[in-house]
C-alpha positions as CSV (number, residue, x, y, z in Angstrom):
1,M,-0.1,-0.1,-0.1
2,R,1.3,3.3,-0.9
3,A,1.8,6.1,1.8
4,I,0.2,9.5,1.1
5,F,2.1,12.6,2.7
6,V,0.2,15.9,2.7
7,V,2.5,18.9,3.2
8,K,0.6,21.8,4.9
9,P,1.8,25.3,4.7
10,P,3.1,27.1,7.5
11,R,0.2,27.3,9.9
12,K,1.1,30.6,11.7
13,A,1.4,32.4,8.6
14,F,-1.4,31.0,6.8
15,D,-3.7,31.7,9.8
16,I,-2.6,35.2,10.4
17,D,-3.1,36.4,6.6
18,N,-6.4,34.5,6.2
19,T,-7.7,36.0,9.8
20,Q,-6.8,39.3,8.8
21,E,-8.4,39.2,5.2
22,Y,-11.4,37.7,6.8
23,S,-11.7,40.5,9.4
24,Y,-11.3,43.1,6.9
25,N,-13.9,41.8,4.6
26,N,-16.5,41.6,7.5
27,D,-15.4,45.0,8.7
28,V,-16.4,46.3,4.9
29,L,-19.6,44.1,4.7
30,F,-20.9,45.3,8.3
31,I,-20.2,49.1,7.1
32,W,-21.9,48.6,3.8
33,R,-24.8,47.0,5.3
34,S,-24.8,49.7,7.9
35,H,-25.0,52.4,5.3
36,M,-27.5,50.8,3.4
37,N,-29.8,50.4,6.1
38,I,-29.5,53.9,6.9
39,V,-30.2,54.8,3.3
40,I,-33.6,52.6,3.3
41,D,-34.7,54.1,6.7
42,I,-34.2,57.3,5.1
43,V,-36.3,56.4,2.1
44,L,-39.0,54.8,4.0
45,L,-39.2,57.6,6.6
46,L,-39.9,60.0,3.4
47,A,-42.2,57.5,2.1
48,G,-44.0,57.8,5.4
49,F,-44.3,61.4,5.4
50,V,-45.5,61.2,2.0
51,L,-48.4,58.9,3.2
52,L,-49.3,61.0,6.1
53,I,-49.6,64.5,4.1
54,K,-51.3,63.1,1.1
55,G,-53.4,60.7,3.2
56,A,-54.8,63.7,5.3
57,D,-55.3,65.8,2.1
58,F,-57.5,62.8,0.6
59,F,-59.3,62.1,3.9
60,V,-60.1,66.0,4.1
61,E,-61.4,65.9,0.9
62,G,-63.6,63.0,1.0
63,A,-64.9,64.0,4.7
64,S,-65.7,67.3,3.5
65,S,-67.8,66.3,0.4
66,L,-69.5,63.9,2.9
67,A,-70.3,66.8,5.0
68,R,-71.7,68.8,2.3
69,K,-73.8,66.2,1.2
70,L,-75.3,66.0,4.7
71,R,-76.0,69.7,4.3
72,I,-73.3,70.6,6.9
73,P,-72.1,74.3,6.4
74,S,-68.7,74.4,4.6
75,L,-67.8,76.8,7.3
76,V,-68.1,74.2,10.1
77,V,-66.3,71.7,7.9
78,G,-63.4,74.1,7.5
79,L,-63.3,74.6,11.2
80,T,-63.5,71.1,12.3
81,I,-62.7,68.4,9.5
82,V,-60.2,70.6,8.0
83,A,-58.5,71.7,11.1
84,L,-58.7,68.1,12.2
85,G,-57.1,66.9,9.3
86,T,-54.0,69.1,9.2
87,S,-53.2,67.5,12.5
88,A,-53.9,64.0,11.6
89,P,-50.2,63.3,10.9
90,E,-49.2,64.4,14.5
91,L,-52.1,62.4,15.7
92,A,-51.0,59.4,14.0
93,V,-47.5,59.4,15.0
94,S,-48.3,60.2,18.8
95,I,-50.6,57.3,18.6
96,S,-48.3,54.8,17.1
97,A,-45.4,56.0,19.4
98,S,-47.8,55.5,22.5
99,L,-48.9,52.1,21.7
100,G,-45.4,51.2,21.0
101,G,-44.2,52.3,24.3
102,Q,-42.4,55.4,22.9
103,N,-44.2,57.9,25.1
104,S,-41.3,60.3,25.2
105,M,-41.3,60.4,21.1
106,A,-45.4,60.8,21.5
107,V,-45.3,63.9,23.8
108,S,-41.9,65.6,22.1
109,N,-43.6,65.3,18.5
110,V,-46.3,67.5,19.7
111,V,-43.9,70.0,21.8
112,G,-41.6,69.9,18.5
113,S,-44.6,70.6,16.3
114,N,-46.2,73.5,18.3
115,I,-42.5,75.1,18.6
116,F,-41.7,74.5,14.7
117,N,-45.5,76.0,14.0
118,L,-45.1,79.2,15.9
119,L,-41.2,79.8,15.4
120,G,-40.8,78.1,12.0
121,V,-44.0,78.5,10.0
122,L,-45.1,82.0,11.6
123,G,-41.5,83.2,11.2
124,V,-41.3,82.3,7.5
125,C,-44.8,83.4,6.7
126,A,-43.9,86.8,8.1
127,L,-40.7,87.1,6.0
128,V,-42.9,86.4,3.1
129,I,-45.4,89.2,4.0
130,P,-46.4,90.8,7.4
131,L,-49.0,88.9,9.1
132,G,-52.0,90.7,10.1
133,V,-54.1,89.3,13.3
134,T,-57.8,89.6,13.5
135,K,-59.6,90.1,16.7
136,D,-60.7,86.7,17.1
137,I,-57.3,85.5,17.1
138,L,-56.2,88.0,19.5
139,H,-59.2,87.7,22.1
140,R,-60.3,84.0,21.7
141,D,-58.0,81.7,19.7
142,Y,-54.6,82.8,21.2
143,P,-55.7,83.0,24.5
144,V,-57.0,79.5,24.4
145,S,-53.8,78.3,23.1
146,I,-51.8,79.8,26.0
147,F,-54.4,78.3,28.5
148,T,-54.1,74.7,26.9
149,S,-50.4,75.0,27.1
150,V,-50.3,76.0,30.7
151,L,-52.7,73.4,31.5
152,F,-51.0,70.6,30.2
153,F,-47.6,72.1,31.8
154,V,-49.5,71.8,35.1
155,M,-50.5,68.3,34.4
156,L,-46.8,67.3,33.6
157,I,-46.0,68.8,36.8
158,F,-48.5,67.1,39.0
159,F,-48.1,63.8,37.4
160,G,-44.4,63.6,38.0
161,A,-44.9,61.7,41.1
162,S,-46.8,58.9,39.2
163,G,-44.9,59.6,35.8
164,E,-48.1,59.1,34.1
165,I,-51.2,61.1,32.3
166,T,-54.1,59.3,33.7
167,I,-57.2,58.6,31.6
168,F,-59.1,61.2,33.4
169,E,-56.7,63.8,32.4
170,A,-56.7,62.7,28.9
171,I,-60.8,62.8,28.9
172,L,-60.4,66.3,30.3
173,L,-58.2,67.3,27.2
174,V,-60.7,65.7,24.9
175,V,-63.7,67.3,26.5
176,L,-62.0,70.8,26.3
177,M,-61.2,70.2,22.6
178,A,-65.0,69.5,21.9
179,G,-66.0,72.3,23.9
180,Y,-63.2,74.7,22.0
181,L,-64.5,73.5,18.6
182,T,-68.2,73.8,19.6
183,W,-67.3,77.6,20.7
184,T,-65.7,78.4,17.5
185,V,-68.4,76.7,15.1
186,I,-71.3,78.7,16.9
187,A,-69.2,81.9,16.7
188,A,-68.5,81.5,13.1
189,M,-72.1,80.4,12.3
190,K,-73.3,83.9,13.8
191,N,-70.5,85.7,11.6
192,R,-71.8,84.1,8.4
193,Q,-75.6,84.7,9.3
194,T,-74.5,88.5,9.8
195,S,-72.6,88.6,6.3
196,G,-75.1,86.4,4.5
197,E,-72.2,84.7,2.9
198,Q,-73.3,81.7,0.3
199,I,-70.9,79.0,-0.9
200,A,-71.7,77.0,-3.8
201,E,-71.9,73.3,-3.5
202,K,-69.7,70.7,-5.4
203,P,-71.2,67.7,-7.3
204,F,-71.1,64.8,-5.0
205,I,-69.7,61.2,-6.3
206,W,-70.5,58.7,-3.5
207,W,-67.6,56.1,-4.7
208,K,-65.1,58.7,-4.9
209,C,-66.0,60.1,-1.6
210,A,-65.8,56.7,0.0
211,L,-62.4,56.0,-1.7
212,F,-60.8,59.1,-0.4
213,I,-61.9,58.6,3.4
214,I,-61.0,54.9,3.4
215,C,-57.8,55.2,1.3
216,G,-56.8,58.5,3.3
217,A,-57.4,57.0,6.7
218,G,-55.4,53.9,5.7
219,A,-52.6,56.1,4.4
220,I,-52.5,58.2,7.7
221,V,-52.4,54.9,9.8
222,L,-49.7,53.5,7.5
223,G,-47.7,56.6,7.3
224,G,-47.8,57.1,11.0
225,D,-46.4,53.5,11.6
226,M,-43.6,54.2,9.2
227,V,-42.5,57.4,10.6
228,V,-42.5,56.2,13.9
229,D,-40.6,53.0,13.1
230,H,-37.8,54.4,10.8
231,A,-37.3,57.8,12.6
232,S,-36.5,55.6,15.8
233,L,-34.3,53.2,13.7
234,L,-32.4,56.2,11.9
235,G,-32.2,58.0,15.5
236,K,-30.6,55.1,16.8
237,A,-28.1,54.7,14.2
238,V,-26.7,58.4,14.5
239,G,-27.0,58.3,18.4
240,M,-30.2,60.4,18.9
241,S,-32.6,59.6,21.8
242,E,-36.3,59.1,21.1
243,S,-37.1,62.7,22.4
244,L,-34.7,64.2,20.0
245,V,-36.2,62.5,17.2
246,G,-39.7,63.4,18.2
247,L,-38.6,67.1,18.6
248,T,-36.8,67.2,15.2
249,I,-37.5,64.8,12.5
250,C,-41.1,63.7,13.5
251,A,-42.2,67.2,14.6
252,V,-41.0,69.1,11.3
253,G,-42.2,66.2,9.2
254,T,-45.7,66.0,10.7
255,S,-45.8,69.9,10.4
256,L,-45.6,70.1,6.8
257,P,-49.3,70.5,6.1
258,E,-49.3,73.5,8.3
259,L,-46.2,75.1,6.7
260,V,-47.5,74.5,3.1
261,T,-50.9,75.9,4.0
262,S,-49.7,78.6,5.8
263,I,-47.3,79.8,3.0
264,S,-50.1,79.3,0.4
265,A,-52.5,81.6,2.2
266,C,-49.8,84.0,2.5
267,K,-49.2,84.1,-1.1
268,K,-52.9,84.7,-1.8
269,G,-53.1,87.4,0.4
270,E,-55.0,85.5,3.2
271,N,-52.8,86.4,6.1
272,D,-55.5,85.9,8.8
273,M,-55.9,82.1,7.5
274,A,-52.2,81.5,7.9
275,I,-52.0,82.5,11.6
276,G,-55.4,81.1,12.3
277,N,-54.1,77.7,10.9
278,V,-51.2,77.9,13.0
279,I,-52.8,78.7,16.3
280,G,-56.0,76.3,15.7
281,S,-53.5,73.4,14.9
282,N,-51.4,74.2,18.3
283,I,-54.6,74.0,20.2
284,L,-55.8,70.7,18.7
285,N,-52.3,69.3,19.0
286,I,-52.5,69.4,22.8
287,L,-56.1,68.9,23.2
288,C,-56.8,66.2,20.7
289,I,-53.5,64.3,19.8
290,L,-52.4,64.0,23.6
291,G,-55.8,63.5,25.0
292,V,-56.7,60.7,22.1
293,S,-53.5,59.5,22.7
294,G,-53.9,59.3,26.4
295,V,-57.4,57.8,26.4
296,I,-56.3,55.1,23.8
297,S,-53.0,54.3,25.8
298,P,-51.7,55.9,29.1
299,I,-48.8,58.1,28.4
300,T,-45.9,57.6,31.0
301,I,-42.9,59.6,30.9
302,T,-40.2,59.4,33.9
303,G,-36.8,60.5,34.6
304,A,-34.7,62.4,32.3
305,D,-37.4,62.4,29.6
306,L,-39.8,64.0,31.8
307,S,-37.3,66.5,33.1
308,N,-36.5,67.3,29.1
309,T,-40.2,67.6,28.5
310,L,-40.9,70.0,31.1
311,V,-38.2,72.2,29.9
312,D,-39.3,72.0,26.3
313,F,-42.9,72.7,27.3
314,G,-41.6,75.7,29.5
315,I,-39.7,77.0,26.5
316,Y,-42.9,76.7,24.6
317,I,-45.0,78.7,26.8
318,V,-42.4,81.5,26.7
319,I,-42.4,81.5,22.9
320,C,-46.3,81.6,23.0
321,L,-45.9,84.7,25.3
322,L,-43.3,86.3,23.1
323,A,-45.6,85.6,19.6
324,Y,-48.5,87.1,21.5
325,I,-46.8,90.4,22.4
326,F,-45.6,90.5,18.8
327,C,-49.3,90.1,17.6
328,L,-50.5,92.8,20.3
329,T,-48.0,95.5,19.6
330,Q,-48.9,96.5,15.7
331,K,-51.8,94.0,15.3
332,K,-49.6,92.0,13.1
333,I,-46.3,90.2,13.1
334,T,-43.8,92.2,11.0
335,R,-40.8,90.7,8.9
336,V,-38.4,91.7,11.5
337,E,-40.3,89.8,14.1
338,G,-40.7,86.9,11.6
339,G,-36.9,86.9,11.4
340,I,-36.4,86.5,15.3
341,L,-39.0,83.8,15.2
342,V,-36.7,81.9,12.6
343,F,-33.5,82.6,14.5
344,L,-35.1,81.4,17.8
345,Y,-36.0,78.3,16.3
346,I,-32.5,77.7,14.8
347,A,-31.1,78.4,18.5
348,Y,-33.5,76.1,20.0
349,M,-32.8,73.1,17.8
350,G,-29.0,73.9,18.3
351,Y,-30.0,73.8,22.2
352,A,-31.8,70.3,21.9
353,I,-29.1,68.8,20.0
354,V,-26.2,69.7,22.5
355,R,-28.6,68.6,25.3
356,D,-29.1,65.3,23.6
357,H,-25.2,64.8,22.9
358,L,-24.1,66.0,26.5
359,G,-26.9,63.7,28.0
360,T,-27.6,66.7,30.5
361,D,-29.8,69.6,30.4
362,P,-27.6,72.8,30.4
363,I,-30.7,74.8,31.5
364,M,-31.4,72.4,34.5
365,S,-27.8,72.3,35.3
366,L,-27.8,76.2,35.6
367,I,-30.9,76.1,37.6
368,G,-29.3,73.5,40.0
369,N,-26.3,75.6,40.5
C-alpha cells in the first residue's frame, strides 16, 4: 500500500493572513450594510411622510364632500374636519408611538410641532409678508392656545410623582377640545348669518368620496407607523434619543401640512388664515392628540425624559407669550419679528441637539447651580 503524505503550509503565517483578510472583509460588509440600512430608513421615512400628508389631504377631501352632502355648512367643515385633518399626521405618529411604548416621542412630537409652528411656520410666513392678526385670534384663539399649554404644563408637573397622564386627564383634554370646537363653530355661524355668505356646492360622487375617506385613513395609519419605526431606527443609528427624534424629525415632518397651507395662504393674501391655521393646529395638537393618545394608551414619562419635556414645554410657553406680544404691539407680525422667530427656532434646535449629545440639560444644570 502506498503511503500518502500531505505537506501543509506554515500554520502561523497562513492563519494570520486569512484571519486579517476575513476580518477586513467582515468590517467592509458591516459598514456597507449599516450605510444601506440608513439609506433604506431615510427612504421609508420620507415615504411615510408622503403617506401622512397625502393621506390627510384625501381624507379631508372625502370627509368634506360627505359633510356637504349632509348639508353641514362648509364653514363648519373648515373649522372642524379640515382643522383636524391638518393635525392628522401628528395624531397618527403620537398614537403609534404611544402604543409602541415610545411615550417620550409621542409627547415630544407634539411639543416640537407646536414650537415649529410658532417659530418656523409663522416666522417664514412673516418674512414672506407681514401677518395681520384678527380680533378673534387676539381675544379668543390665542388666549385659548396659551391656556391649553399652561394646563398641560401643570399636568406634567403634578403627574411627575406617578409619571403618567391618567385617563381622567386625557378625557379632560378631549372634552376641552370638543368645547373649543363647539364655541368656534357657534361664533363662526353667527358671523356667517350676519354677512349672509353663500358658498356653492360641489357635485357629490359617492364612490369617490368613500375611496378618499378609506384610502386617506389607511395612508394616515400606515404612514404614522412608518414614520415612528424608521425615525426611531434612523435616530438610533446616528445616536439620537427618542425625545430628540420626536422634537426634530417627526415634529418638522408632521408639521409640513401647516407650513404648506400657511405659505400658500400668505401668497394669496389671506394672512389671517395663515396665523389662524397655526394657532388652531397648536390648540388641537395638545387637546386632541395628547388627549386621544392618553385615552387609547396611558402616556408615561419618567426620569430624564420627564425633565426634558418640562423644560421644552416651559420654553414653548415662553415662545407663545413672545409671539402673542408681537401680535398685540402692531396687530401684526412684521418681517423683523418673523426673522427673530426663525432665529429662535434655529437656536432652540441647537440647544436640543447639544442637550441630547451631552446627556444633561444645560438649563437644568444652571438652575441647579
